[in-house]
N, CA, C and O atoms as a CHARMM CRD file, in Angstrom:
* protein
*
  300
    1    1 UNK  N     -2.00300  -8.83300   1.76200 PROA 1      0.00000
    2    1 UNK  CA    -1.52300  -8.04200   1.08700 PROA 1      0.00000
    3    1 UNK  C      0.14500  -8.25900   1.62100 PROA 1      0.00000
    4    1 UNK  O      0.54600  -8.20200   2.78400 PROA 1      0.00000
    5    2 UNK  N      0.95000  -8.52100   0.37500 PROA 2      0.00000
    6    2 UNK  CA     2.45700  -9.01200   0.94900 PROA 2      0.00000
    7    2 UNK  C      3.43700  -7.41100   0.37800 PROA 2      0.00000
    8    2 UNK  O      3.07800  -7.03900  -0.74000 PROA 2      0.00000
    9    3 UNK  N      4.03700  -6.93700   0.73100 PROA 3      0.00000
   10    3 UNK  CA     4.95600  -5.61800   0.40200 PROA 3      0.00000
   11    3 UNK  C      5.18300  -5.60400  -1.03000 PROA 3      0.00000
   12    3 UNK  O      5.29700  -4.50400  -1.57100 PROA 3      0.00000
   13    4 UNK  N      5.29200  -6.97500  -1.93500 PROA 4      0.00000
   14    4 UNK  CA     5.60900  -7.42000  -2.80000 PROA 4      0.00000
   15    4 UNK  C      4.05700  -7.17500  -4.15500 PROA 4      0.00000
   16    4 UNK  O      3.96000  -6.90600  -5.35300 PROA 4      0.00000
   17    5 UNK  N      3.36000  -7.40000  -3.29600 PROA 5      0.00000
   18    5 UNK  CA     1.97200  -7.22900  -3.76700 PROA 5      0.00000
   19    5 UNK  C      1.58900  -5.42900  -3.87900 PROA 5      0.00000
   20    5 UNK  O      0.79400  -4.95200  -4.68900 PROA 5      0.00000
   21    6 UNK  N      2.06900  -4.95100  -3.25200 PROA 6      0.00000
   22    6 UNK  CA     1.90700  -3.55900  -2.68200 PROA 6      0.00000
   23    6 UNK  C      2.12700  -2.30000  -3.92200 PROA 6      0.00000
   24    6 UNK  O      1.45800  -1.45000  -4.50900 PROA 6      0.00000
   25    7 UNK  N      4.17700  -3.06000  -3.83800 PROA 7      0.00000
   26    7 UNK  CA     5.15900  -2.04500  -4.76300 PROA 7      0.00000
   27    7 UNK  C      4.46800  -2.50300  -6.21400 PROA 7      0.00000
   28    7 UNK  O      4.16000  -1.57700  -6.96500 PROA 7      0.00000
   29    8 UNK  N      4.20300  -3.87100  -6.66200 PROA 8      0.00000
   30    8 UNK  CA     3.88500  -4.11400  -8.10100 PROA 8      0.00000
   31    8 UNK  C      1.67200  -3.24200  -7.62000 PROA 8      0.00000
   32    8 UNK  O      0.91200  -3.05500  -8.57000 PROA 8      0.00000
   33    9 UNK  N      1.53100  -3.14400  -7.17700 PROA 9      0.00000
   34    9 UNK  CA     0.60400  -2.43500  -7.81500 PROA 9      0.00000
   35    9 UNK  C      0.45400  -1.07400  -7.54100 PROA 9      0.00000
   36    9 UNK  O     -0.53500  -0.47100  -7.95600 PROA 9      0.00000
   37   10 UNK  N      1.35300  -0.50700  -6.86800 PROA 10     0.00000
   38   10 UNK  CA     1.25200   1.06800  -6.50800 PROA 10     0.00000
   39   10 UNK  C      2.04700   1.66200  -7.58100 PROA 10     0.00000
   40   10 UNK  O      1.73300   2.70400  -8.15700 PROA 10     0.00000
   41   11 UNK  N      3.82100   0.46800  -8.00300 PROA 11     0.00000
   42   11 UNK  CA     4.39700   1.14200  -8.99400 PROA 11     0.00000
   43   11 UNK  C      5.61400   1.59600  -8.27500 PROA 11     0.00000
   44   11 UNK  O      6.54100   1.91300  -9.02100 PROA 11     0.00000
   45   12 UNK  N      5.85900   1.71700  -6.80300 PROA 12     0.00000
   46   12 UNK  CA     6.33400   2.56400  -6.16600 PROA 12     0.00000
   47   12 UNK  C      7.50600   1.38800  -5.95900 PROA 12     0.00000
   48   12 UNK  O      7.33300   0.20100  -6.23500 PROA 12     0.00000
   49   13 UNK  N      8.73900   1.97000  -5.41500 PROA 13     0.00000
   50   13 UNK  CA    10.04900   1.34800  -4.75900 PROA 13     0.00000
   51   13 UNK  C      9.42000   0.31800  -3.68100 PROA 13     0.00000
   52   13 UNK  O      8.47900   0.68700  -2.97800 PROA 13     0.00000
   53   14 UNK  N      9.90600  -0.84500  -3.58000 PROA 14     0.00000
   54   14 UNK  CA    10.12300  -1.27700  -2.09500 PROA 14     0.00000
   55   14 UNK  C     10.57900  -0.32500  -0.81500 PROA 14     0.00000
   56   14 UNK  O      9.87900  -0.34400   0.19700 PROA 14     0.00000
   57   15 UNK  N     11.58700   0.38200  -0.86700 PROA 15     0.00000
   58   15 UNK  CA    12.12200   0.53900   0.62800 PROA 15     0.00000
   59   15 UNK  C     11.27400   1.72200   0.04900 PROA 15     0.00000
   60   15 UNK  O     12.11400   1.82500  -0.84500 PROA 15     0.00000
   61   16 UNK  N     10.28800   2.80500  -0.28700 PROA 16     0.00000
   62   16 UNK  CA     9.18100   3.77500   0.36100 PROA 16     0.00000
   63   16 UNK  C      8.26700   2.65800   0.85500 PROA 16     0.00000
   64   16 UNK  O      7.99000   2.80800   2.04500 PROA 16     0.00000
   65   17 UNK  N      7.73500   1.61800   0.31000 PROA 17     0.00000
   66   17 UNK  CA     6.98500   0.88000   0.38400 PROA 17     0.00000
   67   17 UNK  C      6.63300   0.05300   1.91600 PROA 17     0.00000
   68   17 UNK  O      5.62200  -0.36300   2.48300 PROA 17     0.00000
   69   18 UNK  N      8.12900   0.09900   2.19100 PROA 18     0.00000
   70   18 UNK  CA     8.72100   0.14800   3.26300 PROA 18     0.00000
   71   18 UNK  C      8.48500   1.19700   4.68900 PROA 18     0.00000
   72   18 UNK  O      7.91100   1.02000   5.76300 PROA 18     0.00000
   73   19 UNK  N      9.20200   2.29600   4.11500 PROA 19     0.00000
   74   19 UNK  CA     8.57500   3.20300   5.07500 PROA 19     0.00000
   75   19 UNK  C      7.00500   3.82200   5.94200 PROA 19     0.00000
   76   19 UNK  O      6.54300   4.15200   7.03500 PROA 19     0.00000
   77   20 UNK  N      6.73200   3.67800   4.66100 PROA 20     0.00000
   78   20 UNK  CA     5.05300   3.71400   4.71000 PROA 20     0.00000
   79   20 UNK  C      4.69100   2.76000   5.43700 PROA 20     0.00000
   80   20 UNK  O      4.32200   3.21000   6.52200 PROA 20     0.00000
   81   21 UNK  N      4.58300   1.29700   5.37100 PROA 21     0.00000
   82   21 UNK  CA     4.43100   0.30400   6.47300 PROA 21     0.00000
   83   21 UNK  C      5.14400   0.85500   7.46000 PROA 21     0.00000
   84   21 UNK  O      4.65100   1.91100   7.85700 PROA 21     0.00000
   85   22 UNK  N      5.95100   0.58300   7.90500 PROA 22     0.00000
   86   22 UNK  CA     6.44000   1.26800   9.33500 PROA 22     0.00000
   87   22 UNK  C      5.87900   2.04800   9.92100 PROA 22     0.00000
   88   22 UNK  O      5.45800   2.01900  11.07700 PROA 22     0.00000
   89   23 UNK  N      5.82900   2.84800   9.12200 PROA 23     0.00000
   90   23 UNK  CA     5.06600   4.18900   9.80700 PROA 23     0.00000
   91   23 UNK  C      3.75900   3.96700  10.49100 PROA 23     0.00000
   92   23 UNK  O      3.38600   4.28700  11.62000 PROA 23     0.00000
   93   24 UNK  N      2.97500   3.14200   9.22100 PROA 24     0.00000
   94   24 UNK  CA     1.98000   2.58600   9.78900 PROA 24     0.00000
   95   24 UNK  C      1.43600   2.08000  10.94800 PROA 24     0.00000
   96   24 UNK  O      0.47300   2.45600  11.61600 PROA 24     0.00000
   97   25 UNK  N      2.75400   0.52100  11.16900 PROA 25     0.00000
   98   25 UNK  CA     2.97700  -0.49300  12.32500 PROA 25     0.00000
   99   25 UNK  C      2.73200   0.70900  13.36100 PROA 25     0.00000
  100   25 UNK  O      1.82300   0.89100  14.17100 PROA 25     0.00000
  101   26 UNK  N      3.76400   1.39300  13.07100 PROA 26     0.00000
  102   26 UNK  CA     4.26400   2.30800  14.79300 PROA 26     0.00000
  103   26 UNK  C      2.66900   3.12700  15.24000 PROA 26     0.00000
  104   26 UNK  O      2.44200   3.79600  16.24800 PROA 26     0.00000
  105   27 UNK  N      1.94600   2.86500  14.36000 PROA 27     0.00000
  106   27 UNK  CA     1.03100   4.10500  14.46400 PROA 27     0.00000
  107   27 UNK  C     -0.38600   2.92100  15.04100 PROA 27     0.00000
  108   27 UNK  O     -1.48900   3.10700  15.55700 PROA 27     0.00000
  109   28 UNK  N      0.32100   1.82200  14.65200 PROA 28     0.00000
  110   28 UNK  CA    -1.12300   0.79700  14.89300 PROA 28     0.00000
  111   28 UNK  C     -2.09700   0.57800  14.02800 PROA 28     0.00000
  112   28 UNK  O     -3.17400   0.06600  14.33600 PROA 28     0.00000
  113   29 UNK  N     -1.73500   1.00300  12.74300 PROA 29     0.00000
  114   29 UNK  CA    -2.69000   1.17400  11.86000 PROA 29     0.00000
  115   29 UNK  C     -2.82500  -0.55400  10.94200 PROA 29     0.00000
  116   29 UNK  O     -3.76300  -0.66100  10.15100 PROA 29     0.00000
  117   30 UNK  N     -1.97800  -1.63500  11.10500 PROA 30     0.00000
  118   30 UNK  CA    -1.58400  -1.67100  10.49300 PROA 30     0.00000
  119   30 UNK  C     -0.58600  -3.33700  11.38800 PROA 30     0.00000
  120   30 UNK  O     -0.14000  -3.07100  12.50400 PROA 30     0.00000
  121   31 UNK  N     -0.36100  -4.61300  10.95100 PROA 31     0.00000
  122   31 UNK  CA     0.21300  -5.04900  11.42900 PROA 31     0.00000
  123   31 UNK  C      0.84400  -6.42400  10.55000 PROA 31     0.00000
  124   31 UNK  O      0.11500  -7.02900   9.76400 PROA 31     0.00000
  125   32 UNK  N      2.24900  -6.82100  10.78000 PROA 32     0.00000
  126   32 UNK  CA     2.39800  -8.21300  10.20800 PROA 32     0.00000
  127   32 UNK  C      2.09800  -9.26900  10.60700 PROA 32     0.00000
  128   32 UNK  O      1.52500  -9.47900  11.67600 PROA 32     0.00000
  129   33 UNK  N      2.47400 -10.16700   9.72600 PROA 33     0.00000
  130   33 UNK  CA     2.01700 -11.84800  10.04400 PROA 33     0.00000
  131   33 UNK  C      2.26500 -12.32300   8.74200 PROA 33     0.00000
  132   33 UNK  O      2.25000 -11.80300   7.62600 PROA 33     0.00000
  133   34 UNK  N      2.50000 -13.46800   9.18700 PROA 34     0.00000
  134   34 UNK  CA     3.21800 -14.77000   8.01400 PROA 34     0.00000
  135   34 UNK  C      1.96700 -14.94200   7.05900 PROA 34     0.00000
  136   34 UNK  O      0.95200 -14.26000   7.20300 PROA 34     0.00000
  137   35 UNK  N      2.07600 -15.66800   6.31300 PROA 35     0.00000
  138   35 UNK  CA     1.00300 -16.71300   5.58700 PROA 35     0.00000
  139   35 UNK  C      1.43200 -17.50600   5.15500 PROA 35     0.00000
  140   35 UNK  O      2.48300 -17.77600   4.57400 PROA 35     0.00000
  141   36 UNK  N     -0.22700 -18.38200   5.70100 PROA 36     0.00000
  142   36 UNK  CA    -0.41000 -19.76500   6.04900 PROA 36     0.00000
  143   36 UNK  C      0.28600 -20.68900   4.86500 PROA 36     0.00000
  144   36 UNK  O      0.42100 -21.91100   4.92400 PROA 36     0.00000
  145   37 UNK  N      0.74200 -19.73300   3.65500 PROA 37     0.00000
  146   37 UNK  CA     1.68900 -21.13700   2.67000 PROA 37     0.00000
  147   37 UNK  C      2.17200 -20.85700   2.62400 PROA 37     0.00000
  148   37 UNK  O      2.92400 -21.69900   3.11400 PROA 37     0.00000
  149   38 UNK  N      3.22600 -19.46900   2.18100 PROA 38     0.00000
  150   38 UNK  CA     4.61500 -19.27600   2.78100 PROA 38     0.00000
  151   38 UNK  C      4.80500 -18.67700   3.95900 PROA 38     0.00000
  152   38 UNK  O      4.15800 -17.67200   4.25500 PROA 38     0.00000
  153   39 UNK  N      6.09100 -19.43800   5.11600 PROA 39     0.00000
  154   39 UNK  CA     6.46500 -18.62100   5.85200 PROA 39     0.00000
  155   39 UNK  C      7.08000 -18.06400   5.58600 PROA 39     0.00000
  156   39 UNK  O      7.46400 -17.46100   6.58800 PROA 39     0.00000
  157   40 UNK  N      7.85100 -17.57100   4.31200 PROA 40     0.00000
  158   40 UNK  CA     9.27300 -16.74600   4.21900 PROA 40     0.00000
  159   40 UNK  C      8.02200 -15.36400   3.86300 PROA 40     0.00000
  160   40 UNK  O      8.45100 -14.21000   3.83500 PROA 40     0.00000
  161   41 UNK  N      7.01700 -15.54500   3.69700 PROA 41     0.00000
  162   41 UNK  CA     6.38800 -14.05300   3.05500 PROA 41     0.00000
  163   41 UNK  C      5.70100 -13.94200   4.12300 PROA 41     0.00000
  164   41 UNK  O      5.07400 -14.71300   4.85000 PROA 41     0.00000
  165   42 UNK  N      5.93300 -12.81200   4.09500 PROA 42     0.00000
  166   42 UNK  CA     5.16900 -11.56600   5.53700 PROA 42     0.00000
  167   42 UNK  C      3.74600 -11.19400   4.65400 PROA 42     0.00000
  168   42 UNK  O      3.69900 -11.50200   3.46300 PROA 42     0.00000
  169   43 UNK  N      2.65300 -10.55000   5.28300 PROA 43     0.00000
  170   43 UNK  CA     1.36900 -10.01500   4.81100 PROA 43     0.00000
  171   43 UNK  C      1.00300  -9.75100   5.95000 PROA 43     0.00000
  172   43 UNK  O      0.94800 -10.41200   6.98700 PROA 43     0.00000
  173   44 UNK  N      0.62400  -8.20200   5.55000 PROA 44     0.00000
  174   44 UNK  CA     0.59900  -6.98300   5.61200 PROA 44     0.00000
  175   44 UNK  C     -0.99000  -6.87200   6.25500 PROA 44     0.00000
  176   44 UNK  O     -1.78300  -6.50800   5.38600 PROA 44     0.00000
  177   45 UNK  N     -1.59200  -7.10000   7.53900 PROA 45     0.00000
  178   45 UNK  CA    -2.74300  -6.75800   7.40600 PROA 45     0.00000
  179   45 UNK  C     -3.41800  -5.49700   8.49600 PROA 45     0.00000
  180   45 UNK  O     -2.86200  -5.20500   9.55500 PROA 45     0.00000
  181   46 UNK  N     -4.80900  -4.78200   7.97100 PROA 46     0.00000
  182   46 UNK  CA    -5.21500  -4.01700   8.65400 PROA 46     0.00000
  183   46 UNK  C     -5.57600  -4.09000  10.48900 PROA 46     0.00000
  184   46 UNK  O     -5.70400  -5.18200  11.04300 PROA 46     0.00000
  185   47 UNK  N     -5.65800  -3.22200  10.99000 PROA 47     0.00000
  186   47 UNK  CA    -5.57300  -3.05700  12.34800 PROA 47     0.00000
  187   47 UNK  C     -7.51800  -2.86200  12.58500 PROA 47     0.00000
  188   47 UNK  O     -8.11300  -2.57700  11.54600 PROA 47     0.00000
  189   48 UNK  N     -8.14400  -2.97000  13.50800 PROA 48     0.00000
  190   48 UNK  CA    -9.41300  -2.44400  13.70900 PROA 48     0.00000
  191   48 UNK  C     -8.98500  -1.64200  13.28500 PROA 48     0.00000
  192   48 UNK  O     -9.11500  -1.61200  12.06200 PROA 48     0.00000
  193   49 UNK  N     -8.24000  -0.52100  13.89300 PROA 49     0.00000
  194   49 UNK  CA    -8.07900   1.31400  14.19800 PROA 49     0.00000
  195   49 UNK  C     -7.73500   1.41500  12.55300 PROA 49     0.00000
  196   49 UNK  O     -8.12300   2.47800  12.06900 PROA 49     0.00000
  197   50 UNK  N     -7.10700   0.54300  11.64900 PROA 50     0.00000
  198   50 UNK  CA    -6.44900   0.77700  10.06300 PROA 50     0.00000
  199   50 UNK  C     -7.79600   0.88000   9.30400 PROA 50     0.00000
  200   50 UNK  O     -8.21000   1.62700   8.41700 PROA 50     0.00000
  201   51 UNK  N     -8.40400  -0.33200  10.11300 PROA 51     0.00000
  202   51 UNK  CA    -9.94000   0.18300   9.16200 PROA 51     0.00000
  203   51 UNK  C    -10.79100   0.65900   9.36000 PROA 51     0.00000
  204   51 UNK  O    -11.68200   0.79300   8.52200 PROA 51     0.00000
  205   52 UNK  N    -10.82700   0.94900  10.13800 PROA 52     0.00000
  206   52 UNK  CA   -11.70000   2.15700  10.51400 PROA 52     0.00000
  207   52 UNK  C    -11.71800   3.39100   9.93500 PROA 52     0.00000
  208   52 UNK  O    -12.68900   4.09300   9.65300 PROA 52     0.00000
  209   53 UNK  N    -10.06300   3.67200   9.72200 PROA 53     0.00000
  210   53 UNK  CA   -10.37700   5.00400   8.89900 PROA 53     0.00000
  211   53 UNK  C    -10.71100   5.31100   7.74200 PROA 53     0.00000
  212   53 UNK  O    -10.35500   4.42200   6.96900 PROA 53     0.00000
  213   54 UNK  N    -11.31100   6.28200   7.14700 PROA 54     0.00000
  214   54 UNK  CA   -11.93200   6.76700   5.98600 PROA 54     0.00000
  215   54 UNK  C    -11.38800   6.28200   4.91200 PROA 54     0.00000
  216   54 UNK  O    -10.43800   5.66400   5.39000 PROA 54     0.00000
  217   55 UNK  N    -11.35000   6.16700   4.00800 PROA 55     0.00000
  218   55 UNK  CA   -10.12300   6.46600   2.38400 PROA 55     0.00000
  219   55 UNK  C    -10.28200   7.72000   2.39000 PROA 55     0.00000
  220   55 UNK  O    -11.28900   8.42800   2.38500 PROA 55     0.00000
  221   56 UNK  N     -9.01000   7.96800   2.40300 PROA 56     0.00000
  222   56 UNK  CA    -8.50700   8.99600   1.73100 PROA 56     0.00000
  223   56 UNK  C     -7.55700   9.21900  -0.03700 PROA 56     0.00000
  224   56 UNK  O     -6.87400   8.52400  -0.78900 PROA 56     0.00000
  225   57 UNK  N     -7.80000   9.85800  -0.00800 PROA 57     0.00000
  226   57 UNK  CA    -6.11900  10.20800  -1.93900 PROA 57     0.00000
  227   57 UNK  C     -5.83400   8.98300  -2.08900 PROA 57     0.00000
  228   57 UNK  O     -6.54500   7.98800  -2.22900 PROA 57     0.00000
  229   58 UNK  N     -4.43500   9.17500  -2.03600 PROA 58     0.00000
  230   58 UNK  CA    -3.61100   7.96900  -2.20400 PROA 58     0.00000
  231   58 UNK  C     -2.83400   7.73000  -3.26700 PROA 58     0.00000
  232   58 UNK  O     -2.24500   8.79900  -3.43200 PROA 58     0.00000
  233   59 UNK  N     -2.53100   7.10000  -3.95500 PROA 59     0.00000
  234   59 UNK  CA    -2.43000   6.90500  -5.00800 PROA 59     0.00000
  235   59 UNK  C     -3.05900   7.02700  -6.49000 PROA 59     0.00000
  236   59 UNK  O     -4.28500   6.96500  -6.58300 PROA 59     0.00000
  237   60 UNK  N     -2.22900   7.20800  -7.72600 PROA 60     0.00000
  238   60 UNK  CA    -3.43500   7.25100  -8.93100 PROA 60     0.00000
  239   60 UNK  C     -4.30200   6.14900  -9.28700 PROA 60     0.00000
  240   60 UNK  O     -5.51700   6.01400  -9.42800 PROA 60     0.00000
  241   61 UNK  N     -2.94600   5.15700  -9.41900 PROA 61     0.00000
  242   61 UNK  CA    -3.77200   3.60300  -9.69800 PROA 61     0.00000
  243   61 UNK  C     -5.05200   3.08700  -8.36400 PROA 61     0.00000
  244   61 UNK  O     -6.17300   2.58200  -8.43200 PROA 61     0.00000
  245   62 UNK  N     -4.35900   3.43600  -7.47600 PROA 62     0.00000
  246   62 UNK  CA    -5.37300   3.22700  -6.17400 PROA 62     0.00000
  247   62 UNK  C     -6.89900   4.05900  -6.45500 PROA 62     0.00000
  248   62 UNK  O     -7.82300   3.63100  -5.76300 PROA 62     0.00000
  249   63 UNK  N     -7.13300   4.85200  -7.11300 PROA 63     0.00000
  250   63 UNK  CA    -8.34200   6.23200  -7.39700 PROA 63     0.00000
  251   63 UNK  C     -8.72500   5.64000  -7.99900 PROA 63     0.00000
  252   63 UNK  O     -9.95300   5.72500  -8.03700 PROA 63     0.00000
  253   64 UNK  N     -7.83100   4.17200  -9.31900 PROA 64     0.00000
  254   64 UNK  CA    -8.71900   4.06300 -10.34000 PROA 64     0.00000
  255   64 UNK  C     -7.84300   4.99600 -11.73500 PROA 64     0.00000
  256   64 UNK  O     -8.19400   4.92500 -12.91200 PROA 64     0.00000
  257   65 UNK  N     -6.62700   5.86200 -11.19500 PROA 65     0.00000
  258   65 UNK  CA    -6.25100   6.62200 -12.57200 PROA 65     0.00000
  259   65 UNK  C     -5.24000   6.20100 -13.13300 PROA 65     0.00000
  260   65 UNK  O     -5.18700   4.97100 -13.13400 PROA 65     0.00000
  261   66 UNK  N     -4.27200   6.78700 -13.69300 PROA 66     0.00000
  262   66 UNK  CA    -3.09300   6.59500 -14.40500 PROA 66     0.00000
  263   66 UNK  C     -2.17800   7.93700 -14.05400 PROA 66     0.00000
  264   66 UNK  O     -2.53500   9.06800 -14.38300 PROA 66     0.00000
  265   67 UNK  N     -1.17800   7.70300 -13.47200 PROA 67     0.00000
  266   67 UNK  CA    -0.50500   9.10800 -12.94200 PROA 67     0.00000
  267   67 UNK  C      0.46600   9.40000 -13.96800 PROA 67     0.00000
  268   67 UNK  O      1.46000   8.70600 -14.18300 PROA 67     0.00000
  269   68 UNK  N      0.07100  10.71200 -14.75200 PROA 68     0.00000
  270   68 UNK  CA     0.97900  10.97600 -15.91600 PROA 68     0.00000
  271   68 UNK  C      0.66300   9.99800 -17.11600 PROA 68     0.00000
  272   68 UNK  O      1.66300   9.73600 -17.78500 PROA 68     0.00000
  273   69 UNK  N     -0.44700   9.43100 -17.51200 PROA 69     0.00000
  274   69 UNK  CA    -0.82700   8.64000 -18.90700 PROA 69     0.00000
  275   69 UNK  C     -1.74700   9.19900 -18.86600 PROA 69     0.00000
  276   69 UNK  O     -2.56800   8.42700 -18.36900 PROA 69     0.00000
  277   70 UNK  N     -2.45800  10.60900 -19.18800 PROA 70     0.00000
  278   70 UNK  CA    -3.39400  10.76600 -19.50100 PROA 70     0.00000
  279   70 UNK  C     -3.48800  11.40700 -20.79900 PROA 70     0.00000
  280   70 UNK  O     -2.56900  11.20700 -21.59200 PROA 70     0.00000
  281   71 UNK  N     -4.75800  12.37200 -21.23900 PROA 71     0.00000
  282   71 UNK  CA    -4.62800  13.04100 -22.52500 PROA 71     0.00000
  283   71 UNK  C     -3.21000  14.09500 -22.82000 PROA 71     0.00000
  284   71 UNK  O     -2.43500  14.15100 -21.86500 PROA 71     0.00000
  285   72 UNK  N     -2.88200  14.80900 -23.89600 PROA 72     0.00000
  286   72 UNK  CA    -2.01100  15.53300 -23.09100 PROA 72     0.00000
  287   72 UNK  C     -3.16700  17.42500 -23.10500 PROA 72     0.00000
  288   72 UNK  O     -4.38100  17.44400 -23.30900 PROA 72     0.00000
  289   73 UNK  N     -2.54100  18.34700 -22.91000 PROA 73     0.00000
  290   73 UNK  CA    -3.32500  19.22300 -22.16700 PROA 73     0.00000
  291   73 UNK  C     -3.73400  20.18300 -23.37000 PROA 73     0.00000
  292   73 UNK  O     -2.66300  20.22400 -23.97700 PROA 73     0.00000
  293   74 UNK  N     -4.46400  20.84300 -23.96800 PROA 74     0.00000
  294   74 UNK  CA    -4.73600  21.95600 -24.62400 PROA 74     0.00000
  295   74 UNK  C     -3.78900  23.14700 -24.51200 PROA 74     0.00000
  296   74 UNK  O     -4.25700  24.01200 -23.77100 PROA 74     0.00000
  297   75 UNK  N     -3.11800  23.31700 -24.80300 PROA 75     0.00000
  298   75 UNK  CA    -2.97100  25.25000 -25.22200 PROA 75     0.00000
  299   75 UNK  C     -2.83000  25.91300 -26.02800 PROA 75     0.00000
  300   75 UNK  O     -2.80100  27.12800 -25.83100 PROA 75     0.00000
């Protein structure tokens, strides 16, 4: 997946996604790689350590919800 695809999916700004990617890369959970089709695009790949982590919380859209777009609370 590319950084642009992650931004589009999570609706987060590019700088936020970039910061998270850099932290995960420094922890050895993912690595950058080139795209087979476009050398300008860098793809993000999970390492074995990153792929072995159990899924946790995450962004509402990644969990199947829509943050802030639910029904209004009853008063």
